[in-house]
N, C-alpha and C positions, 0 to 999 in steps of 0.2 A: 071425558076421562083420559082418552089417548093424548089429547092436547095438553092436559095437566101434567101427565108423566113426561112428555117431551120437554115441557117448560122446566120441570124439576131437573131433568138431566142437563139441559143447557145451563141452568143456573149453577148446578154443581160443578160442571167443567169451568165455568167462569170464575167461581170461587177458588178452585184449585189453581187455575192459571194466575189469578191475582196473588194468591199466597206465594206461588213460585217466584213472581216478580219481587214481592216484598222481601222474601228470604234472600234472594240474590242481591238485592240492594243492601240489606243488612250485612251480608258477608263482605261485600265490596267496601262498604263505608266504615265498618266497625271491626270485623274479624280478620280481614285479609291484611297481609303485610303492606307496608308503604309501597305504592307503585309510582313510577315515573317514566318519562320517555326513554331514559337511558336503559332502564331495566328491560323494557320491551324489546330493545335492540341488542340485548345481551352485552352491553357495555358495563364496565365496572363503574360504580358511582362513588365519588369521594367527597365527603363533607368538607366545606371550605374552612380555612383556619381562622382563628381569632388572634389578633395581634395588638400590641400596645401602639401608641401614636408614632413611635419610631421604628416599628417593624419587628419588635421582639415577639417571638411566637409564644402565645399563652395557651392555645389549644390547637391540636392538629390531628388529623387522621393518620394512623400509622399501621404498618403491617405487624400483626400479632399472631398468636396461634391458639388453637383449641386442642385439648387433650381428651381423647375418648378411650373407654375400655370396650373390648369385644369379647363377650362371654365365651363363645365357642373355643377360643384359643388362649384364654386367660389361665395361667398356671401359677400356683403358689401366690394367691392374692394377698396374703399377709405380708410377704416380702416385697411384693410390688407396691403395696400401700406405703410401706416404710420408705422405700427409695423415692417414690413420688412425693411423699410428705417432706422429705429433706430438700427437694428441688423446688417444689411449688409453694412451700411454706404454708401448707394446708394441714390441719391436724390429721394424724394418721387414722384416728377413729372415724373421722368424717369420710375419708376415702373408702374405708372398709364398709361403712354403712351404705355407701352408694353401690359398692360391689354386691352387697347382700340384698339390696332393695329389689322387690319384685318389679318386673317390667320386661321390656324387650331386650335383645342381645346387645344393642349399642347403648353405652352409658357415657353421658357427658360428665367429665370429671372437673374440667376447669376451662375458663375462657380468658381472653386477654393475657395470655401467657407470653412473657418476653422472649426475644430471640435467644438469649443466653440460656434460659431455662429449657426452651424447646430443643436446643442443640444438645444439651446434656441428656435429655430423655431419648432423643434420637440415637445418641451414642450407646445408651444402655440397650436399646432395641436392636441395633446393628450387631452389638457384641453377643447377643443372645442372653444377656443377664436377666432381662425381663421379657415377657411375652403378653399378647392380648392387649397391647396399648397402641394407639394410633395418634399421630400428630398431624393436624390439618391447618391450612391457612385460615386466618381470621383477620378482620380489620376492626380496629377500635379507636376510641378517642384517647389521646395522650395529652396530659397537662404538664408541660415541662417545668413550670414554676410551682407545681404542687399546690400549696395552700394560698399562694399569693393571689390576692384579689378574688378569692374563690367564690364569694357570694355574688359578686358582680358577673364573673364569667359564667357561672352556673355549670350545668352538666348535661351531657347527651347520653341516652341509653343505648342498649345493645342494638336496637333497631335503627340507630342513627337519628333518632328523634330527640330534639331538645326538650329537656324536662324542667329546667330551672334557669334563672338568670338570663344573660344575653343568649346563651345557647337556645333558650326557648323563645325569647322575644324576637330574635332575628332568625328563627328557624327557616322561614320562607326564603331567606337570602343564602343561608349557609348550606342548606340541602338542595341540590340541583333538581329542579323540576321544570317542566316546560320544554323550551326549544334549544337548550344549550347544546353546542356542538361537542362531539367527542374529540379529545386530543390524545393521540396514540392509544386509542381504545379505552380512554377514561373520560367520564364526564365530571367536571369539577364544579363544586359550589363556589360561591363568591367569598372573597376575603373581607372580614369585618375588622376594621381598625377602631380600637377604643381610644378615648381621649386620655386615658391614664398614661403616665410616664413611669416605666417599671422601676426606675431609680428612686423617684419620689415616693412611689408605692412602697418600696423597701424601707425608706426612711420612716414613713408613716406606720408601717407594720411594726418596726422595732420600737417606736415610741409607744405604740399601743401595747405591745408585749411587755414593756417595762412596767406599765401601769398594772397589767394583769398579774405580773409576778409580785409586785411590791404591795398592791392593795387588795387583790383578789375580789374585784367587783362581781357580785352575784350574777348580774345579767350582762356582763361583758363591757366592751368598749367600742365606740364608733369614732373613727377619725376620717375626716374628709378634707381634701385640699382642692381648691378651685383656682382657675385663672380668673383674676379679679376683673379683667377687661372683656372676657368672652363668655364666662359661665361654664367653660369646659371643666369637667372633674378630672383632676390630675392624680388623685389618690383616693381610693375607696376601700376602707378597712371596716369590717364587721367582725369583731373578735368575741369569742374564739372562732377561728377559721376552720374550713373543711379541707380534708385531703381529697382533692377531686379525683385522684387516681384510684381511690378506694371509697367512692361515694356510696356504694351499695351497703357498706357496713353500718350506715346510720339508718335508724328506723324512720318511718315516714313522719312521725310526730316528734322526732328529736328536736329540742329547742335550738340546737346548734345550727339547724338549717334555716332559721329565721334570718331573713335579709334585713338586718336592723335599720340601716339608713333610710329605708323606704317603708318597712312594715311595722316597725316598733314605734308606737306613739307614747308620748309622755309629757308631763308638765316641765317646761324648759327652765323655769326659775329665772334668775336675774339677768341672764343674757337677753331676755325678752324686753328689758328696759330700753335697749337700743331702739326698738321699734315703737314702744309706747311713748317714750320721751320725744322721739322724732315726730310721732303723730301729733303730740300735744303742741309742738313747735309749728307744725304745718297748718293745723286747723286755725282758721281766723278767730281772733279773740282768745287764742290759747296762750301758752307761755312763750317766752323768748329766751335766748341764751343768757340774758342779763337778769331774768326773774330771780327773786330772792325767796328763800324758805328758811324755816328754823326747825332744826331737829333736836328734840330733847330726849330722844331714845324711844319715843312711842308716838303712834298715831291713834287718836281717840275719837275722831269724828265719824264713828260708825257704831252700829249696835254690837253687843257682845264684847269679847275680849279685845284689848288694844292690839294693834299690829306693832311688833317690836322691831328694833333696829340693832345692828351689830355694834353700834357706838352712839355717842352723843356728839353729833357733828356741829351743833350750834348753827350760826348764821352761814348759809351756803347758797351758791348760785346753781343754775341748771347743770353746768358741767361737773360740779361737785357731786351731784346725784349719781352720775355715771362713775366718777372717780372712786367714790367711797361705796358705791352700790347702796345708797341710802334709801331705806324703805319708807320712812315718813315723808321724805322729800318727794319720792315718786307718788305717794298717795295724795299729797297736797297738790302736786302738779296735775293729777287726774281730775281735781275739782274744777279745773279751768274749762273742761269740755263736757258735753252731754254724753250719756251712754250711747245714744244713736250715732253721734259723731265718731266716738271711739270705735264702736263696732264696725262702722264703715271703713275706717282706716286699717283695722286688723285684717279685714277681708281684702283690702287693696294690697297689703303686704303679702297676700297669698295664703294666709292661714285658713284652715277649714276647707281648702280645695287641693286637689292633686297638684303636685309641683310641675307635672308635665314631662319629667325625665323619662327616658325610654325603658322603664321598668314598672311592673305592677306595684301599686303602693296603697297603703292605708292613709287616708287624707286627714285623720285627726278630727277635732271638733272644736267649735266655739258656740256656746249656747246663744240663742237670740236674746235680745235685751228684755223681752217679755218675761224671761225666766231668771233675770238677774236679781240678786238681793242688793241691799244698800252697801254690802261689802264687796260685791263683784267687781265694780269698776276699779277700785284701788288694788284689789287682789290680782285681777287679770293683768293690770299694769306691771305687777311684780313678776309675772310669768307663771301664775297658778290659776286654776279654774279654766285652763285652755290646754288642749291636747295637740301636739305637733309631731312631725317626724323630722329627722335631721336634714333631709334634703330640702324641706321647706325653709328651714333656718338658713341654709346656704343660699337659697334663691332670694330670700329676703335681704340677706347681707349685701347682695350685688347692688341693691338700691343705694347703700351707703358708699360703696366703692366706685360707683358710676354716676356721681353727681345727681342722684335722685331717680335714675332710670333702672327699672328691673330688667334682668336678663333671664332668658330661658336656660336652665341647666341642661347639659348634655353629657352623656357617657359614650356616645357613638361619634367618632370622628368622620369616618367615611366608609363606603362599601365599594370594593373594586372587584371586577370579574377576573376570570382566569387569564384573560388576554391583556390585562392591565388597564382596561377601560373603567373609568370612575362611574359607577352606577348612580351614586349620589354622595354629597358631602355636606355635612352640617356647617352652617356659618353662624356668626354672632347674631343672636336674635333678640333685639330689644323688644320688650313687651309694652311697657307704659311708663310714664313718669309718675311715680308714687308720691314723692315729696319734691319740693323745690330744690334746685342745686344748692341754694344757700343753707337750707336745713340739713341736707346730706353732708355738706362740707363742714358744717358746724359740729355735727355728730361725730365725724371722723376725728376732729381735733379734741372733742370731749373724751373719746375713747383713748386718744393718746395720753391724756392726763391720767387715765387709769393705769397706764403702764410705767409711770415714773413716780418718784418721790414716795408718798404714802398710799398710792393707788393700790387697788386690790390685785392688779396684775403685775406688780413691780418685780416679782421674782422670776421673770422670764429669762434673764441672763443672755439676752441678745445685745451684742455690742455694735455700735456704729451704724445701726439701721433704725430709723424711726418706726415704732410699732403702735398701732391703734388696737386696743384690746378691751374685752369685757368678760368678766367672770360670772358664773352662775352656781348657786348651791340651792337646790330645790328639795324641800321635804317631799316624801312620797306618801300618797294617800293609801292607807291600808283598808281594804274592803272588809276585812274581818272585824276590826275594831271600830270601823266607821269614823275614822279620824286620821290625821296625818301622823305618820310613824315618828318615834323619837330616835330611831337608830338606822333608818334607811334614807339615803340622800342620793341625789343625782348631781354630780360634780362636772362642770363644763367650762369651756373658754372659747371665745371667738377671737381671732387675730386677723387684722388686715395690714399688709405691709408692702413697700414702705409707705408711710403716711402721706408723704408729699406727692406720690404718684403710685397708687395701689397697683400691685402686680399679682399678689397672691392672697387668698383667703384660707385660713385654717379653722376648722371647727372640730373640737375634741370633747367627748362626753363619756364619763364613766358611770355606770349604773350600779348603785348600791355598794360602794367599797366597804369591805368588812375587816380589813387588816391594816395595820400600820398606824391606827389611831387618828387618821386624818380623813375628813369627809368633804372638805370644801373644794370648790373649783380653783381657788387661789393656791391651795396646797397641793392638789393632785394634777389638775389639767394644765395650769400655767407652766410649770416646769417642763411638762411633756411637749406642749406647744412651742415653748422656747427652744428646746432641743431640735425639734422638727424644723422650725424656722431657720435655725443656724445651719442645719444640713442643706436645706434648699438654697440658702444664700451662698454657701460655699460651692455647691454643685453648679449653680447658675453663674457663678463669678460676679455676683452683685457687689458693687463698691460699698465699703463701709467708711464712715467718717473716721479719720485718723489713719487710713491706709496711706502708706508712703507712695507718692507718685514720682517716678523717676523721669527726669528730663532727657531729651535726646537732641544732641547737637549736630546730627547728620553724619557722624563717624561711627565706625564699628570696631571694637577691639575684641577680636575673636578669642584671644587668649584669656580674657576675663569672664567669658560666658560659659557657665557650667552646663554640661549636657545631662539632662534628666531623663533621657529616653531609656525605657526599660526593654531590653532585648532578651539576652540570655541570663544576665546576672542583675542583681539589685544594685543600682548606682548609689553614690553618696549624695543624699538629699540635703545635707547640712547647708543651711542658708536659703533653702527654697521657700518661697511664699506659698500661700494657699492656691494662688492662681497657677503656680507651677505643678501643683498636685492634681488640679482639676482633670487633666486627661486620664488619670488613673481611675476615675469614677466610671469611665466608659470602657475600660479594659476588663473584660469578664474573667480574666485570669486571677483577679485580686479581690479580696475583701478589704476595704479601706477603713481605718480608724484614725481620726484626727482629734487631738486634744489641745486646747488652748488657741491663742491668737498670735499672729506675728510671723516668725520664720522658724524653720525646723532647727531644733537644737539637739534632738535625739531621735533615733529611728530604730525600728526592729522589723525584720532581721538586719544584721549588719551589712554594710556595703560589700559587694562581692559574692553574696549568697546566691547560689543558683536558683533561677526562677522555676517554680512549680505551680501548675494550675490549682486554683483554690486557696493559695496561700494568703495570709493576712499581713498587710503592711500597716504598721502602726507608727504614727508620727506625733511627737510632742513639740508644740510651737510656743515660742515666747517672744 
């Protein structure tokens, strides 16, 4: 009996001890604030910045302030609430509610308060106009470009923990943990450089915003720009965008938070013909560029309703399928291969698998051939019955721009520590040869045919640069009525340019446009892509056919050379070419608007106008 009691006591102590260990572990791992080596040494910890490829700051830790109320000395709370509301831009009733809320004497009223606002509150306290208010130091994340590339950049919370986007994916690099040395009492996180170029990002954002305003697509717009030779993403737009400096105003399930280029999956429509026709040309015993087809407006070699075309194209070759986006031609081309061969090629192009970009993504889907009907092969060839995300499309397009070799897409350029040492840097990463160089180069030329004459992408309005393009207009399947909708469409366009030596890829897609009476990729996406391409061409100083090339005989006549440098006043730009205007793109004092081609014939403001930061310079060229 005595031994039994002793055993019970020992067992009870063991259980209590074990429970204590579990509770302590739970506190340290779940409940306790983030710990790091710097914190234990009483150093201040600073989260590293996020920058564009050229060093423009997109996210940075900055000194901010917290505002508290102290009940024992708070007098005339209604008046204090009124004054604080004016400065903090917080509803007066919300501040009053916090004053009246039950709890301790210290009341947190606001976080991440700007220096200007904190200074105004301090002045009120010093003058005795308000009492019972305290302003303390705080450190928070600032996003200088606000909405720009917001879904890519993401957001870091009050505890300096990344919650979304690159802030979350690169949290282990941005937040200093481990053995970093303190510099002047501060331990700094690494600097993360993105692949995006903030100027191209601005161009892409404006092109996307134009679509949003003109056509009001229900589910927004995606615009991606990539370096055609490296796979680096130069612009990343998911519209509508977020105000990162006010991220907490959005609810957890707000659709605006969806990172569409990697999360949103959809049927891509006829842009997919680039990959299906390339597959049919690559597969042995498939079609060739010279294969002939006859389009009478319908494809009937299936069960059920015929597949319709947008026209009656008559006798056409393979390139005409891409040029006119011919549905019957695509369906007839699909007859040259087996379902298994086609499925294999779709997977080779990367569909149904994650793209591998440095972001969490939904990989979409392609059903196995065992679940295909007799309509599936021709329908998938047209870009339906397959779910993709936009990043997968961009990755697949690199096959066409790189002579058949697929590249890994990247949004991270490099990571640099606080001392300037490069922690790692992404390089061009070829994955595999998906189609032969001959097939890829043939497709590039076929896409060029779509951008000229009567091709579906002819309205791009890009002069002097060869463009390879493909449009898409996909009906949207409605789960409620169990069929494709008659009024919801996905409008898109791919562009690769210049055709002879691809440098850039643009992919634009608008989801369910509901205004303006246009729903096609040719009508909505092509003009937007053309505007964006023109902006990139001008920004990068790319040569256009027809540009005047001036000879140089070895002598300089200084009196004939106009000085276009902008110092204190706006100079006379009359006669300047676009190349003379290029330096202005990099001058953050100005917003630049260029209309037309040729040389400057009119400008606004007039020559001699004093320069002011943020002013708009507008030029008309002829």
